KOLVEXKE-846045 format. One line per 3 residues: for each residue x, y, z of C-alpha. Coordinates in Angstrom, 2 decimals, always signed. Example, Ala and Ser with C-alpha at 12.3 -4.5 7.8 and 13.67 -1.06 7.14 Angstrom:
REM residues 2
+12.30,-4.50,+7.80; +13.67,-1.06,+7.14
END
This chain:
REM residues 491
+0.02,+0.04,+0.02; +2.84,+2.41,+0.69; +4.25,+2.10,-2.82
+0.73,+2.72,-4.18; +0.31,+5.90,-2.04; +3.62,+7.04,-3.27
+2.36,+7.02,-6.91; +4.29,+3.92,-8.16; +3.06,+3.05,-11.52
+3.88,-0.66,-11.60; +4.54,-3.06,-8.76; +5.94,-6.29,-9.92
+4.66,-9.07,-7.65; +6.74,-11.73,-8.51; +7.04,-14.86,-10.81
+3.69,-16.88,-10.56; +5.21,-19.65,-12.65; +8.15,-20.25,-10.55
+6.94,-20.98,-6.99; +3.73,-21.29,-4.84; +4.73,-18.31,-2.66
+4.64,-15.80,-5.49; +1.44,-17.33,-6.89; -0.20,-16.71,-3.37
+0.97,-13.18,-3.58; -1.34,-12.45,-6.60; -4.20,-13.98,-4.85
-3.63,-12.02,-1.58; -3.17,-8.69,-3.33; -6.83,-8.93,-4.65
-7.86,-7.98,-1.00; -6.28,-4.68,-1.25; -7.61,-1.60,-3.19
-4.95,+0.26,-4.86; -5.62,+3.63,-6.32; -2.85,+4.05,-8.70
-0.37,+1.24,-9.07; -0.97,-1.45,-11.36; +0.22,-5.05,-10.26
+2.43,-6.91,-12.79; +3.26,-10.56,-12.96; +6.65,-11.54,-14.18
+7.63,-14.50,-16.50; +9.97,-15.56,-19.21; +9.41,-16.22,-22.96
+7.93,-19.64,-23.86; +10.07,-22.70,-23.98; +11.37,-24.00,-27.34
+9.06,-26.19,-29.32; +6.10,-25.17,-27.07; +3.15,-22.97,-28.25
+2.35,-19.79,-26.37; -0.98,-21.25,-25.54; +0.48,-24.36,-23.97
+3.42,-22.81,-22.09; +2.83,-23.09,-18.31; +4.68,-20.04,-17.58
+2.43,-17.80,-19.59; -0.44,-19.65,-18.36; +0.53,-18.68,-14.71
+0.77,-15.15,-15.68; -2.72,-15.31,-17.10; -3.99,-17.24,-14.01
-2.46,-14.28,-11.76; -5.27,-12.26,-13.10; -3.22,-9.08,-13.43
-3.32,-6.22,-15.85; +0.17,-6.10,-16.67; +2.80,-8.78,-17.67
+6.50,-8.35,-17.42; +8.23,-10.67,-19.93; +12.03,-11.29,-20.11
+13.58,-12.56,-23.29; +17.11,-12.95,-24.60; +18.81,-10.01,-26.52
+22.43,-11.13,-26.12; +23.40,-13.59,-28.94; +25.59,-15.51,-26.55
+22.68,-16.57,-24.43; +20.46,-17.25,-27.57; +23.01,-19.84,-28.93
+24.60,-21.04,-25.56; +21.86,-20.92,-22.95; +18.55,-21.25,-24.76
+20.33,-23.11,-27.61; +17.99,-21.76,-30.48; +18.80,-20.17,-33.64
+18.54,-16.36,-33.62; +15.34,-16.39,-35.77; +13.71,-18.88,-33.36
+14.49,-16.35,-30.51; +12.74,-13.66,-32.26; +9.68,-15.89,-33.03
+9.55,-16.72,-29.40; +9.64,-12.89,-28.38; +7.14,-12.03,-30.83
+4.73,-14.89,-29.95; +5.03,-14.10,-26.25; +4.06,-10.45,-26.54
+1.34,-11.09,-29.12; -0.28,-13.75,-27.08; -0.40,-11.74,-23.78
-1.60,-8.74,-25.67; -4.18,-10.70,-27.37; -5.43,-11.60,-23.87
-5.80,-8.03,-22.92; -2.75,-7.53,-20.79; -0.29,-4.58,-20.90
+3.19,-5.86,-21.75; +6.74,-4.83,-20.65; +9.30,-6.62,-22.38
+12.44,-6.85,-20.49; +15.60,-7.21,-22.80; +17.91,-9.46,-20.71
+21.66,-8.68,-20.94; +20.67,-5.93,-23.50; +23.90,-3.86,-22.99
+26.32,-6.78,-23.23; +24.25,-7.98,-26.32; +24.59,-4.59,-27.67
+28.30,-4.42,-27.41; +28.56,-7.83,-29.11; +26.03,-7.65,-31.78
+24.26,-4.45,-31.81; +22.15,-5.30,-34.88; +20.65,-8.51,-33.36
+20.07,-6.78,-29.96; +18.10,-3.92,-31.79; +16.24,-6.64,-33.63
+15.06,-8.22,-30.40; +13.47,-5.01,-28.93; +12.04,-4.15,-32.33
+10.44,-7.42,-32.64; +8.88,-7.13,-29.10; +7.72,-3.58,-30.32
+6.20,-4.89,-33.41; +4.37,-7.49,-31.39; +2.64,-4.89,-29.34
+4.95,-4.20,-26.26; +4.12,-1.10,-24.39; +7.39,-0.59,-22.79
+10.79,-1.96,-23.71; +13.13,-2.23,-20.84; +16.89,-2.54,-21.28
+18.59,-4.53,-18.78; +22.06,-4.51,-17.35; +21.43,-7.98,-15.90
+25.05,-8.73,-14.72; +25.65,-5.10,-13.61; +28.87,-4.84,-15.81
+27.99,-1.37,-17.36; +29.49,+2.02,-16.60; +27.52,+5.17,-16.91
+29.14,+6.44,-20.10; +28.11,+3.04,-21.80; +24.64,+3.13,-20.58
+24.29,+6.71,-21.90; +25.62,+5.82,-25.34; +23.72,+2.69,-25.87
+20.52,+4.01,-24.42; +20.56,+7.04,-26.67; +20.62,+4.74,-29.74
+17.82,+2.57,-28.76; +15.71,+5.61,-28.00; +16.35,+6.78,-31.45
+15.11,+3.53,-32.87; +12.14,+2.58,-30.63; +8.71,+4.28,-30.79
+7.42,+3.01,-27.61; +8.56,+3.85,-24.12; +12.14,+2.81,-23.19
+13.11,+1.86,-19.63; +15.96,+0.73,-17.68; +16.93,-2.04,-15.33
+20.23,-1.97,-13.65; +22.05,-4.13,-11.25; +24.80,-2.84,-8.76
+27.75,-5.43,-9.41; +29.96,-2.52,-10.46; +28.64,-0.16,-7.93
+26.95,+1.80,-10.61; +23.30,+0.92,-10.53; +21.98,+4.36,-9.51
+24.24,+6.30,-11.66; +23.40,+3.93,-14.63; +19.77,+4.58,-14.08
+20.09,+8.27,-14.02; +22.22,+8.23,-17.22; +19.66,+5.92,-18.83
+16.99,+8.62,-18.09; +19.22,+11.40,-19.31; +19.60,+9.34,-22.57
+15.80,+9.25,-22.75; +14.46,+6.38,-21.03; +11.13,+7.07,-19.27
+10.58,+3.84,-17.29; +12.71,+2.98,-14.24; +12.99,-0.34,-12.54
+14.50,-0.84,-9.27; +13.90,-1.83,-5.72; +13.47,+0.01,-2.33
+16.78,+0.10,-0.60; +18.48,-1.68,-3.59; +17.62,-5.10,-2.07
+18.09,-7.72,-4.83; +20.16,-10.55,-6.34; +23.86,-10.69,-5.65
+24.89,-7.00,-4.85; +21.34,-5.60,-5.50; +19.45,-3.55,-7.82
+19.15,+0.21,-8.37; +17.90,+1.83,-5.10; +14.75,+3.77,-5.70
+15.30,+5.52,-2.45; +18.38,+7.16,-4.15; +17.18,+7.35,-7.85
+13.96,+9.22,-7.02; +15.33,+12.21,-5.11; +18.10,+12.55,-7.75
+15.68,+12.48,-10.57; +13.12,+15.01,-8.90; +15.60,+17.32,-6.83
+18.63,+17.29,-8.92; +17.60,+16.54,-12.48; +14.24,+18.34,-12.61
+12.08,+15.24,-13.69; +8.54,+14.63,-12.52; +8.31,+11.28,-10.72
+5.59,+9.73,-8.59; +3.72,+12.65,-6.86; +6.76,+14.78,-6.86
+8.06,+16.31,-3.50; +5.15,+15.04,-1.53; +6.26,+11.54,-2.32
+9.84,+12.17,-1.33; +8.98,+13.27,+2.05; +7.99,+9.58,+2.87
+11.52,+8.19,+1.48; +12.72,+7.37,+4.93; +9.57,+6.02,+6.29
+9.20,+3.68,+3.11; +12.87,+2.67,+3.44; +12.65,+1.69,+7.09
+9.38,-0.27,+6.55; +10.94,-2.42,+3.90; +14.09,-3.11,+6.05
+11.79,-4.22,+8.86; +9.60,-6.38,+6.65; +12.67,-8.00,+5.25
+14.19,-8.50,+8.73; +17.22,-6.35,+7.81; +18.89,-3.49,+9.69
+18.52,-0.10,+8.06; +21.92,+1.03,+6.63; +22.86,+4.21,+8.55
+25.26,+5.31,+5.72; +22.50,+5.10,+2.96; +22.35,+8.42,+0.92
+19.39,+10.55,+1.63; +17.67,+8.42,+4.44; +20.38,+6.92,+6.48
+20.85,+8.12,+9.99; +24.26,+9.37,+9.05; +23.20,+11.02,+5.74
+22.83,+14.45,+7.30; +25.16,+13.93,+10.44; +27.72,+16.34,+11.17
+30.64,+15.28,+13.40; +33.66,+17.55,+12.87; +33.42,+20.90,+14.77
+34.11,+22.94,+11.55; +31.33,+21.29,+9.76; +28.96,+21.84,+12.61
+30.00,+25.46,+13.06; +29.34,+26.02,+9.18; +25.99,+24.24,+9.19
+24.85,+26.23,+12.10; +25.48,+29.44,+10.20; +24.23,+28.23,+6.77
+23.00,+24.76,+6.13; +23.75,+24.59,+2.49; +27.28,+25.03,+3.44
+27.64,+21.42,+4.06; +24.16,+19.76,+3.12; +23.34,+18.82,-0.46
+19.66,+19.21,+0.19; +17.13,+20.02,+3.17; +16.93,+16.54,+4.89
+13.28,+17.23,+5.49; +12.61,+16.88,+1.77; +13.37,+13.09,+2.01
+11.84,+12.77,+5.50; +15.04,+12.73,+7.23; +16.55,+14.99,+9.92
+19.92,+17.00,+10.58; +22.03,+15.25,+13.31; +24.95,+16.78,+15.13
+27.44,+13.89,+16.46; +29.42,+14.15,+19.54; +32.95,+12.51,+19.16
+36.59,+12.93,+19.40; +36.30,+15.19,+16.25; +33.64,+17.56,+17.86
+34.09,+21.10,+18.74; +32.08,+23.05,+21.26; +29.83,+23.95,+18.40
+28.28,+20.41,+18.39; +27.57,+20.63,+22.21; +25.91,+24.14,+21.88
+23.60,+22.66,+19.32; +22.45,+19.94,+21.78; +22.12,+22.19,+24.66
+20.07,+24.73,+22.55; +17.53,+22.09,+21.81; +17.24,+21.58,+25.53
+16.67,+25.26,+26.12; +19.99,+25.91,+27.62; +22.06,+28.96,+26.80
+25.79,+28.50,+27.26; +28.53,+30.76,+26.01; +30.72,+29.14,+23.55
+33.89,+29.94,+25.52; +32.52,+28.73,+28.79; +35.40,+26.64,+30.30
+32.94,+23.98,+31.50; +32.10,+23.13,+27.86; +35.79,+22.61,+27.11
+36.23,+20.38,+30.10; +33.05,+18.32,+29.04; +34.65,+17.88,+25.55
+37.87,+16.86,+27.01; +36.02,+14.17,+29.13; +34.21,+13.15,+26.27
+37.26,+12.63,+24.12; +38.84,+10.70,+26.92; +35.83,+8.38,+27.27
+36.06,+7.81,+23.44; +39.60,+6.76,+23.99; +38.40,+4.13,+26.55
+35.87,+2.59,+24.18; +32.70,+4.94,+23.98; +31.23,+5.83,+20.72
+29.09,+8.69,+21.22; +28.15,+9.19,+17.56; +26.03,+5.97,+18.10
+24.88,+7.06,+21.76; +24.46,+10.85,+21.85; +22.26,+10.87,+25.22
+25.24,+9.56,+27.04; +27.36,+12.39,+25.73; +24.69,+14.95,+26.63
+24.82,+13.57,+30.16; +28.56,+14.26,+30.45; +27.90,+17.91,+29.45
+25.05,+18.42,+31.76; +26.96,+16.99,+34.66; +29.88,+19.29,+33.95
+27.39,+22.32,+33.92; +26.10,+21.11,+37.22; +22.63,+20.53,+35.70
+22.54,+16.67,+35.84; +21.20,+15.09,+38.93; +21.52,+11.32,+38.94
+18.09,+10.25,+39.91; +19.17,+6.60,+39.96; +22.25,+5.08,+41.17
+23.28,+1.46,+41.52; +25.57,+0.71,+44.51; +25.74,-3.12,+43.97
+24.62,-5.81,+41.70; +25.14,-9.52,+41.61; +23.62,-12.16,+39.36
+23.28,-15.80,+40.08; +22.51,-18.21,+37.04; +21.93,-21.96,+37.06
+20.00,-24.18,+34.64; +18.56,-21.18,+32.67; +17.45,-19.45,+36.07
+18.91,-15.99,+36.29; +18.35,-14.13,+39.60; +19.70,-10.53,+39.95
+20.11,-8.85,+43.50; +20.62,-5.06,+42.84; +21.01,-2.17,+45.37
+19.18,+0.89,+43.78; +19.10,+4.19,+45.59; +20.20,+2.35,+48.69
+17.22,-0.26,+48.32; +17.53,-3.91,+47.62; +15.71,-5.34,+44.72
+15.45,-8.93,+43.51; +14.32,-10.09,+40.17; +14.28,-13.27,+37.96
+14.98,-12.89,+34.14; +15.41,-14.90,+31.05; +19.04,-13.89,+31.06
+21.44,-12.13,+33.45; +21.04,-8.59,+31.75; +17.03,-8.99,+31.68
+17.24,-9.90,+35.45; +19.32,-6.94,+36.22; +16.92,-4.73,+34.08
+13.93,-5.97,+36.01; +15.52,-5.50,+39.34; +16.41,-1.89,+38.51
+13.10,-0.97,+37.11; +11.29,-2.56,+40.25; +12.61,+0.33,+42.22
+13.06,+2.98,+39.61; +9.52,+2.89,+38.28; +7.94,+2.87,+41.74
+9.94,+6.02,+42.70; +9.49,+7.79,+39.39; +6.00,+6.35,+37.80
+6.79,+8.10,+34.32; +9.35,+5.52,+33.77; +6.57,+2.95,+33.27
+6.08,+4.54,+29.83; +10.03,+4.09,+28.77; +10.50,+1.08,+26.71
+13.87,-0.44,+25.47; +13.42,-0.73,+21.74; +17.05,-1.82,+20.80
+19.78,-3.68,+22.74; +23.04,-4.35,+21.00; +26.58,-5.71,+22.21
+29.75,-5.01,+20.24; +32.35,-7.29,+21.32; +35.24,-6.66,+21.46
+35.44,-2.90,+21.39; +37.93,-1.11,+19.27; +39.93,+0.75,+21.84
+43.36,+2.34,+22.05; +44.25,+0.72,+25.24; +45.64,-2.88,+25.58
+42.46,-4.16,+27.23; +39.51,-5.02,+25.14; +36.09,-3.97,+26.20
+32.51,-4.54,+25.57; +30.17,-1.76,+24.32; +26.37,-2.19,+25.01
+24.24,+0.23,+23.03; +20.60,+0.70,+24.31; +17.61,+2.69,+22.56
+14.83,+3.95,+24.48; +11.49,+5.58,+23.81; +8.79,+7.06,+25.80
+6.33,+7.27,+22.90; +7.52,+10.73,+22.12; +11.14,+10.73,+22.04
+13.86,+8.32,+21.15; +17.31,+8.38,+22.68; +20.39,+6.11,+22.58
+22.84,+5.57,+25.61; +26.01,+3.37,+25.89; +27.89,+1.44,+28.44
+31.43,+0.37,+28.31; +33.18,-2.29,+30.43; +35.00,-5.48,+30.35
+31.78,-7.26,+31.55; +28.60,-7.28,+29.44; +26.42,-6.92,+32.60
+28.31,-3.96,+33.78; +28.29,-2.24,+30.57; +24.51,-2.90,+30.21
+23.92,-1.37,+33.69; +25.72,+1.71,+32.88; +23.84,+2.01,+29.72
+20.54,+1.39,+31.22; +21.15,+3.92,+34.21; +22.19,+6.45,+31.55
+18.96,+6.00,+29.56; +16.69,+6.07,+32.71; +18.55,+9.15,+34.20
+18.63,+10.96,+30.83; +14.74,+10.99,+30.45; +14.27,+11.81,+34.04
+16.78,+14.75,+33.83; +15.12,+16.04,+30.60; +11.77,+15.89,+32.11
+12.80,+17.88,+35.15; +11.55,+21.64,+34.86; +14.93,+22.95,+35.91
+16.60,+21.70,+32.86; +15.10,+24.31,+30.45; +16.36,+27.23,+32.31
+19.23,+29.25,+31.05; +22.29,+29.43,+33.08; +24.95,+32.18,+33.86
+28.14,+31.63,+31.93; +31.11,+33.38,+33.58
END
């Protein structure tokens, strides 16, 4: 439904003739009302020596009950002779018969010319005959595929331009990323005259993936001036769509992904932060809000006081740039990073360092003692929180400690009942500059309104977890404290 809401023209639902799962998709999609997108079923040209009406692959497309068929055919003479093992003329007949048969049954047809660019390099006349044959049979769109991802942008532009000159129907491009050029090749194909783009959300696909539509679409609309989907309105949902697909696929979002990644508009170096705070376009190629992202300032060993001032400003705290307490906080942050902390991943822990140096951070919760007993999958934690003993049983040692701390914390501060742990990660061993290896524990929290991340570092996973948990709970209690928003004198 998200793709339909974005304004995607075609959603290729799979290959119904190849497996039961894809066939089930076409049954299930009937239960959804789409306002714009057309569902397409994929298939290949009929088998040698079998008529179109008897080919099970084509019948599966018809049985999928869709309005559009995507049919892939051979356009590289190497594949025709060595893979299909048919004559060049027989291959042309197969292409024509497939397209004509599906058109006669009322379907729109997109013809994917497999390995087209490689085929054109070896035998341009034959590659062009294949796509012209599909056009003559009634194909609505001719798609040129770089199936093994070998092409470079200049090759794509040159070859696509020649095809656009020869073909009357709409030309499309389908790029794989084996050479790391799928997005660039797609853009060059459009520049050469292609007006139909195939790709996947986040570039997820076979081998090294396909062209990432999350990158292609903003480039087309914002950088090249083309109309795509619903324009800027659709682009504002790029990050939302990207994360939804990652979650549905069981994958972690790529923080370095252009446009939508957590680090796409993150500024670490003090020089950059100072420049962005004065004029954003000095270090940002677009406004991050155009693609549903946000500007982030990272606190790290490369940070300057400008980085800290940005965070403090968001909290309503006014501090002079030359305040010596800021300098001391920055030195402490850099020393902690040398010990193994990575505050670019856990900015809330860095903010606590600054607030403590400014005298604004009261630790509402403290742990004086903890001990975990484990035997036969039974884990019991004994923790002394704010001078009070608490005992809890958990499915693991960290879970047991978490419950024991929260038993006391949530009773003293009921607002913590709304705080949930949404992510927990252990990085082992930590990359540190000392001789001893440490464990980093990263925790992500939410109270339904905010999201914040903290980190604990220790040679013990449990000890690191306790540090990260305490930082996470203390952070939100401090932020919610009315005193935190008051400006302070800087002397």
